[in-house]
N, C-alpha and C positions, 0 to 999 in steps of 0.2 A: 194611024199611029196617034195615040193620045198623049197629052202632056201629063205632068205630074199631078196637076189639080183636076184632071178630067174625071168624070163619074165612071164607076164600074158599071158595066152593063148588067142589068137584071137578067137572070136566067128565065127561060120560058117557064110558064106556070106549071106545066106538067113535069118539067125537069126539076123544078124546085120541090115539088111533092115527092118525087122519086128520091131526091137527095136526102130529104128529111126522114123518109121511111128507112133508107139505108143506114142513116146515122142511129135511128132508134133500134134497128136490128143489131148493129154492132155494139151499142151500149148494153142491150139486153143480153147478148152473148157474153159480154165481159162480166156482167153481174152474175149470170148463171155459172160461169167458170169459177168466179170467186166463191159463190155459194157452195159449189161442189168441193172446192178446196177447203172451205171452212168446215164442211160436214164430213170430211174424210175421216173414217173411224180410226181411233187411237187404241192400239192394243197394248196390254201390259208388257209384253215382251219387247215392244218398241221403246219402252221407257226405262227398261233395266239398264244399269251400268254395264258396259261391255266387260267381259271377263277375259283377262289375259292369261292364257295357259301357263305362262312362265311363272306366274305368282303361285301356282298350285303344282309345281314340279321341282323336285331336286334330282338332278341328273349329272352323272359324270364327275362327282365330287370325290376328293381324296384328302384324308387327314384334316377334315374340317368339322366344326361344330356349327350346326344350322338349325333353324326352327321357325315356327310360327306362333305368335302370341295369341292369347284368347281374343276372339272376335275377328281374326284375320283370315280364317278359312270359311267360317260361317255356313257350314253345310254343303260346300262344294266338293267335287271329286278331287283326289290328290294322287300324284304319281311320284314314286321314288324308284330310281333305277341307276344301275351302273355306279354305285357308290362303294368306296373302300376305306376302311379305317375311319369311319365318320361317326359322330354323335348327332342324332337327328331327333328333334322333339316337335310334335304337333300338339300344342296345348289348346286344341279347339275341337269342336265336333265337325264331322265330315259326312259325305254321302257314301262314298266307297273309297278304298285305297288299294292300289296295287304296288307291290315291292318286287322288283325284278333284278336279278344279277347283282345282288349286294353281298359284300364279303367283309367279315370282321367289323360289323357296325353295331352300335348301341342305339336302339330305336324306342321312342315313346310315342304311342298313338292314342290320342284322346278318343272319346266315344264316336263310333262309326255306325251310322244308321243302317247301312246294308252290310256288305261283305268286305273283308280284307283278304287279299290273296298274295301269298308269298310264292315266288317262282324262281327256281335256280339260285337260291341264296344259301350261304354257308357261314358257319361260325358267327352267327349273330345272336345278340341278347336283346330281348324285347319286352315291353309292357304294352298290352293291347286290350282295348274294350270294344266289343263289336256285336252285331247281330249274328253274323256268320264268319267263321274262321276256316281258311283252307290253305294248305301248302301243296306244292307239287315240285318234285325234283329238288328237294332241299336237304341239307345235311348239317347236323349239329346246330339246331336252333334251340335256345332256352327262352321260354316265354312265360311271363306272369300274365295270366289271361282272365278276362271276363267275357264270356260268350253266352248269348241267350239261347243258342241252339247247339246241337252236337258238333264239336270241332272235328274237322276232317283232314287227314293227311293222306297224301298219295305219292308213291314213289319217293318217299322221304325216309331218312334214317337218322338215328342219334338225336331224336327230338325229346325235349324235357319240358314239363309243364308245372306251373305253380299258380296259386290263386292271386289274382290282381290285388295289388296293395299300393294305394297312392291317394294323395290328397293335394288339392289347391282350391282356393275359394270359389273359383268359377266352375269347378268340375261337376257339382251336383246339378246345376242348371243345364250344363252341356249334355248330361245323361238324359234329361227330360227333352231337350231339343232334338236329340237323336232317337227319341222314342224307346229308350232302354230302361228297364227296371233294374235297380241295384240289387234286387233279390233274385233275379233270374241269371244264374251263373253256373254253367255246366262245364267248368274249366277242365275237369279231370275225366270227363266221359268221352274219351277220344275214339273216333272211328277210323280205322286204318283200311283204306280202299285196297291196298296192295300188301297184305301181310306176307312175311317170308316164313317158310316152314322152319320151325325150331329157333326162330329169332324174334325179338321184340323191337320194333322200330321206334318205340316211344316209352317214356317212363315219367316219373314224377320227380321234381326237384326236392332237395332235402327240406324237411319241415322247418328247420331253422335257417333256411336261406335268407340272406339279407339283400333286399331289393337293390340298395345302392352299390353292392358289390358287383352287380350285374349291369345295371344301367345307372351310372353316376349322375348326380345332379349337374345341370348344365353349367359350363364354365364361362360362357360369353356374357358380357355385361348386359346385353339386351334381354337374354333369357333368364338371367338371375332375378329379374323383376317379378317373376312368377313365384309366389310364396308356397313352396312345395314342402310337404311332409310325407315321409315314408313310414312313419310310426303306425304300427298295425291298429292301434286304438283309434286313430284318426282316419283310417282308410274309408273312402266313400263306399266301397264294396265290403260287406262283412266277410271276414276271413273264415272260410269253411274248410273242413277236412276233405270233402269230396269223397273220392274212391279209396282214400287211405283206410287201412284196417282200423276198426273201432276199438277203443280201449276197454269197452265194457259190453256186456250183452244187454244192458238196459238203456233204452232210448225213450224220449218223450216227445210227443207232438204238441205244439202250441199253434193255434190259429187266431190271428187278429182279423177283425172285420173292418170294412172300409169306414173311414171317418176322418175328421180333421187331423188327428194325431196318430194315424196308423203307423206311419214310418217311424215317427219319434218313439212311439211305444215299443215297436219291435226292436229298435236299436237300444232302447233302455233295458229291455229284458236281456238282450245279448250281452250288454255290458255287465249286468248283474250276475248272469249265470256263468259267463266266462271268468268273471272276477272270483267266483266261488270254486273254480277249477273244472267246471263242466266244459265240454267241447261242442262247438257248433258244427254239425255234420253237413247240413244243407239247408237252403232257403228257397222259397218259391212264391211268386206273386201271380195269381191266376183268377179268372172269373169262374164262378160256379153257378149251376142251376139247381133247382129244388131236388130233382131226381139224383143228381150227383151228391148233394148234401146228405140224402138218405143213405147212400152207399158209404160215405166217409164218416158221418157223425152218428149214423144208426139211430138208436133210441133218442138221442139228443137233438136230432135234426129239426123237429118243429120249433125248438127254441131259437135256432139260428137262421132258418130259412128267410124270415122277414128282413134280415140284415143283408142278405145277398144282393138285393136290388140296389144298394148304395154304391156298389163297385166291387173290384177284385179283393180277394183275401190275401193275407200274407202269412205263410206257414213257415215254421222253424222246427228243425229237429235237433234236439240236444242229446248228448250221450255222456254216460258216466254212471257209476254206482250211485243210486239215490237220485237220479235225474228227475223222476216223476215227482217225488216229494219236494225236491228243490224247486221245480217249476211251480208246483201248486202253492207252496208257501210264499214264494216271491211274488206271484200274481196276486195272492190275497193281501200281501203287505203293500205292494206298490201300485197295483191296478185294481183296487177294490171296486171302483165305480165303472169299470170297463167290462163289456161283454167279451169274453175270451173262451175259446175251446181249449181244454188241456186234458191230456190223457188221464184216465181215472186211476190206473194201476199199472204196475210193471207188466202184468199178464196181458192187458189189452193194448199197451202202448205200441208194441211191435206191429200189431195188426193195424193200428191207427196210422202208423207211418207208412206201411205198405199200401193201405187203401188210398191214402191221400196222394202219394207220389206216383202210384200207378195211374190214377186219374189225371194228375197234372201232366205227366209225360204224354198221355194220349191227347190231352187237350192242346198241348203245344206241338203235337205232331212228331214226337221223338220216337 
């Protein structure tokens, strides 16, 4: 037994070496573990903010006004279900939206990159922009629609459609974020999967239908912050006649080629021509190849083929007596420095329109 001040016994020489070796091994193992921990791969999905599904769902609501402001959905999926007598506004772009079992609701849906699917809904009034539109087991829906592909209804009755008509400052960028062109809108080209013999399950809304009579502007203080206009002249989507009967047997095809001001030029011509009383029947934005240009532009193709490499073209069909002359004079006056295809005569114009839109429909898989 040693006292407090007694020396510690030295370990045997072999034992000391063994102890040092063990300490070095333990230290090395600790360093290796730390290195592994430091080098552990970091994936992008580990760093994303967690998504709470409740932020992207409206469910079981009654007699309420609800919505999401621009930037609050940001391309996520959204679900609306079991709502009654509600006003619902999604002022943002999304991936997909499903609407199930809703009754007597007014609904605005900003640009949807993929599909919107209404199921088991009735007596709803909607404004929708999407890539794909589909309904199943629905009754009495009235929809102001922008749809890039052919809208489909299935086991649905009393459906009414009109052209999308809406504006707020963030909407144009939301269309781009959703990958939608403002010129690709087949709102009236409805396909009914389950037609009934002797009956028509769908029709068109009146030409003079007022959007706000169907989907009023939001009444909540939060949503009033969105600066909305339903004026047709300010609509992000050009207002087209679609499948409505044309007022004249004279149409004119105008095609703008890709450039810095293609959209602005197309909208300017629409304003000029509709201001003169002509009607915009349909629009389309689509890429073209040289062989397709020969089919559409025929003898003028060599003049336009070099322009096709810059990007998609924007085509407009105007209708009305004197449409060809009206388009030619407006383009000469307003777009004198811009390369534009315009029908040469009334006789060739109808073939121009048919050639282009037949090609465009095949290109877009319709």
